[in-house]
C-alpha positions in Angstrom: -25.4 6.1 -0.3 -23.7 5.3 -3.6 -21.4 2.3 -4.3 -20.1 0.5 -1.2 -17.2 -1.9 -1.3 -15.6 -4.7 0.6 -11.9 -4.5 1.2 -9.5 -7.4 2.0 -5.9 -7.2 3.1 -3.9 -10.1 1.8 -0.6 -10.8 3.6 2.1 -12.3 1.5 5.3 -11.8 3.5 6.6 -10.9 7.0 10.0 -9.5 8.1 11.2 -9.9 11.7 12.4 -8.8 14.0 12.7 -5.0 13.4 14.0 -2.9 16.2 12.6 0.6 16.7 15.4 2.4 14.9 14.4 0.6 11.7 10.8 1.8 12.1 11.1 5.3 13.4 13.3 8.1 12.1 13.8 9.3 15.7 13.0 6.3 17.9 11.9 6.6 21.5 15.0 5.8 23.5 12.9 4.0 26.1 11.3 1.7 23.5 13.2 -1.5 22.9 10.5 -3.8 21.7 11.1 -5.3 18.3 8.2 -5.4 15.8 7.5 -7.5 12.8 6.7 -5.8 9.5 4.0 -7.4 7.4 3.6 -7.0 3.6 0.1 -6.7 2.1 -1.7 -6.2 -1.1 -5.3 -5.0 -0.9 -8.4 -6.1 -2.8 -11.4 -3.8 -3.2 -14.5 -5.7 -4.3 -17.9 -4.2 -5.2 -20.0 -2.8 -8.0 -19.3 -5.9 -10.0 -15.6 -5.3 -10.1 -12.3 -6.2 -8.3 -9.7 -3.5 -7.9 -6.3 -4.4 -6.7 -4.1 -2.0 -4.7 -0.4 -2.7 -5.1 1.2 -5.8 -6.5 3.8 -6.8 -3.9 7.2 -8.5 -4.8 8.2 -11.8 -6.2 10.7 -14.5 -5.4 13.5 -13.0 -7.4 13.2 -9.6 -5.6 12.9 -11.4 -2.2 16.2 -13.2 -2.9 17.9 -10.0 -4.0 16.8 -8.1 -0.9 17.1 -11.0 1.6 13.3 -11.0 2.3 11.2 -14.0 3.1 8.3 -14.4 0.7 5.5 -16.5 2.1 3.8 -16.7 -1.3 3.6 -14.5 -4.4 0.7 -12.0 -4.1 -0.6 -13.3 -7.4 -0.9 -16.8 -5.9 -2.5 -15.3 -2.8 -5.1 -13.7 -5.0 -5.7 -17.0 -6.7 -6.1 -18.8 -3.4 -8.6 -16.1 -2.5 -10.6 -16.9 -5.7 -9.4 -14.0 -7.9 -7.5 -14.8 -11.1 -4.9 -12.1 -12.1 -6.3 -11.9 -15.7 -9.7 -10.8 -14.4 -8.3 -7.7 -12.7 -9.2 -4.6 -14.7 -7.8 -1.9 -12.5 -4.6 -1.9 -10.4 -3.8 1.1 -8.2 -0.1 1.4 -7.5 0.4 3.5 -4.4 4.0 4.1 -5.3 6.8 2.3 -7.2 8.9 0.9 -4.3 9.9 -2.7 -4.8 7.4 -4.2 -2.4 4.4 -2.4 -3.9 5.2 -2.5 -7.6 6.5 -6.0 -8.4 4.5 -8.5 -10.6 3.4 -5.7 -12.9 3.7 -8.2 -15.8 1.3 -10.6 -14.2 -1.9 -8.6 -14.8 -2.4 -8.8 -18.6 -5.8 -7.0 -18.7 -5.3 -4.4 -16.1 -5.0 -0.6 -16.3 -2.6 0.8 -13.8 -3.3 4.0 -11.8 -0.3 6.0 -10.8 0.5 9.6 -9.8 2.3 11.8 -12.3 4.8 12.7 -9.5 5.7 9.1 -8.8 6.7 8.3 -12.4 8.7 11.6 -12.6 10.4 10.8 -9.3 11.2 7.2 -10.2 12.7 8.1 -13.5 14.3 11.5 -12.7 17.4 13.0 -11.2 16.7 11.7 -7.6 17.4 8.2 -8.8 21.1 9.2 -9.2 21.2 9.0 -5.4 21.8 5.5 -4.1 19.8 6.1 -0.8 16.7 7.4 -2.6 17.0 4.8 -5.4 17.4 1.8 -3.1 13.7 1.1 -2.5 13.1 1.0 -6.2 13.7 -1.8 -8.7 14.8 -0.7 -12.2 12.9 -3.8 -13.5 9.7 -2.7 -11.9 10.1 0.9 -13.1 10.9 0.0 -16.6 7.9 -2.4 -16.7 5.7 0.5 -15.8 7.3 2.6 -18.5 6.4 -0.2 -21.0 2.8 -0.1 -19.7 2.8 3.7 -20.4 4.0 3.1 -23.9 1.3 0.4 -24.2 -1.4 2.9 -23.2 -2.2 0.9 -20.1 -1.5 3.6 -17.4 -4.0 6.2 -16.1 -2.1 9.1 -14.5 -3.5 11.1 -11.6 -2.4 14.5 -10.5 -3.3 14.9 -6.8 -6.9 13.5 -6.5 -8.5 11.2 -8.9 -11.4 8.7 -9.2 -10.8 5.1 -10.1 -14.4 4.0 -9.7 -17.5 5.6 -8.0 -16.6 5.5 -4.3 -12.9 4.7 -4.9 -10.6 7.7 -5.0 -6.8 8.3 -4.9 -5.1 11.2 -3.2 -1.4 12.1 -3.4 0.3 12.6 -0.1 4.0 12.2 -1.0 6.4 12.0 1.9 7.7 8.4 1.8 8.0 8.6 -2.0 7.3 11.8 -3.9 4.2 10.4 -5.7 2.8 8.2 -2.9 -1.0 8.1 -3.1 -3.5 6.8 -0.6 -6.8 5.2 -1.5 -10.2 6.2 0.0 -12.9 3.5 -0.3 -16.6 3.8 0.6 -17.7 0.9 2.7 -20.7 0.0 4.8 -18.9 1.3 7.9 -18.0 4.6 6.2 -14.9 5.6 4.2 -11.8 3.5 4.8 -8.4 4.8 3.8 -5.7 2.5 2.7 -2.8 4.6 3.8 -0.1 2.3 2.3 3.3 3.8 3.3 1.9 7.2 4.4 2.1 5.3 7.7 3.8 1.9 7.9 2.6 1.3 11.4 -0.3 2.8 13.4 2.3 4.3 15.6 3.9 6.3 12.8 0.7 8.4 12.5 -0.4 8.2 16.1 3.0 9.4 17.4 3.7 11.7 14.4 6.9 9.8 14.1 8.2 9.2 10.5 9.3 5.9 9.1 13.0 6.2 8.3 12.6 5.8 4.5 11.4 9.2 3.6 11.8 11.6 0.7 10.1 14.7 2.2 9.4 14.8 6.0 7.2 17.8 5.6 5.0 16.1 3.1 4.9 13.0 5.3 3.7 15.0 8.2 1.0 16.7 6.1 0.1 13.3 4.8 -1.0 12.1 8.2 -3.4 15.1 8.4 -4.7 14.2 4.9 -5.3 10.5 5.9 -7.1 11.5 9.1 -9.3 13.9 7.2 -10.2 11.4 4.4 -11.0 8.7 6.9 -13.0 10.8 9.3 -12.5 8.4 12.2 -9.3 6.8 13.8 -10.6 3.3 13.1 -11.0 3.8 9.4 -7.3 4.2 8.4 -5.3 1.2 7.5 -1.5 1.3 7.8 0.7 -0.3 5.2 2.7 -2.8 7.1 1.4 -3.2 10.7 0.9 -6.8 12.0 -1.8 -5.3 14.3 -4.1 -5.2 11.2 -4.1 -9.1 11.1 -4.9 -9.1 14.9 -7.9 -6.8 15.0 -9.7 -7.4 11.7 -11.8 -10.6 11.0 -10.1 -13.3 9.1 -11.7 -13.7 5.6 -10.2 -17.0 4.3 -9.0 -20.4 5.5 -6.6 -20.7 2.5 -4.7 -17.4 2.7 -3.9 -14.7 5.2 -6.8 -12.4 4.3 -8.5 -9.9 6.6 -11.8 -8.0 6.1 -11.2 -4.3 6.5 -14.7 -3.2 5.7 -15.8 -4.8 9.0 -15.3 -3.2 12.3 -12.0 -3.9 14.1 -12.0 -5.7 17.4 -10.1 -2.9 19.0 -10.7 0.9 18.6 -8.2 3.7 18.4 -10.7 6.3 19.2 -9.8 8.3 22.3 
């Protein structure tokens, strides 16, 4: 076995309550239970390096979108013992506001992004208010500045960030959405980000309502399952269940160890 890593989900915000019509494009008419939606960033640790997946949003964005921020993700990392200026690689799964804020807070990082995502976030689709809404022009222009500063590595489809850490475009939710496959002691774990907000989006093959291409989203679930190789090795982007079934990894911040086995299995 080559490099193996630890993975930690750091929760920095929660939105509640969300009724099924907010979480599923075609909700089950019999389902009325409201669900919270958690916001995470993910820290990959191993091989002498820390790799951050996504950068969350800040207080200004929280106010603009009426979101409740528990703490800035940069502060969550600090409470977990990781200073922002020590991060050398940041994987941005996509440029939506809750995944690509704080891009100015990592002065020594190289950012990993899909070609398709930058094209989408700066192209003609952003003339449409519905498609533009999940993006922040400030975040997108900050990423453009990083491009001009030669701090962005673009990937087209599949790419390697480090031995045992690979990115894979799935699209769907956003045109350049990428998932991250990480080798761990329990096998490959896939950080699905918004390829599946909740476990149920993938399990029920029911799309989250914010979607650019439903066909790509459906194909993305197949890609996630293939990359993970086991139902317990994919991690949805916003599901509170993650914090319930994975071991807590800190007494200072809401951090959960994803490289360890969950307390509940989804295997049939």
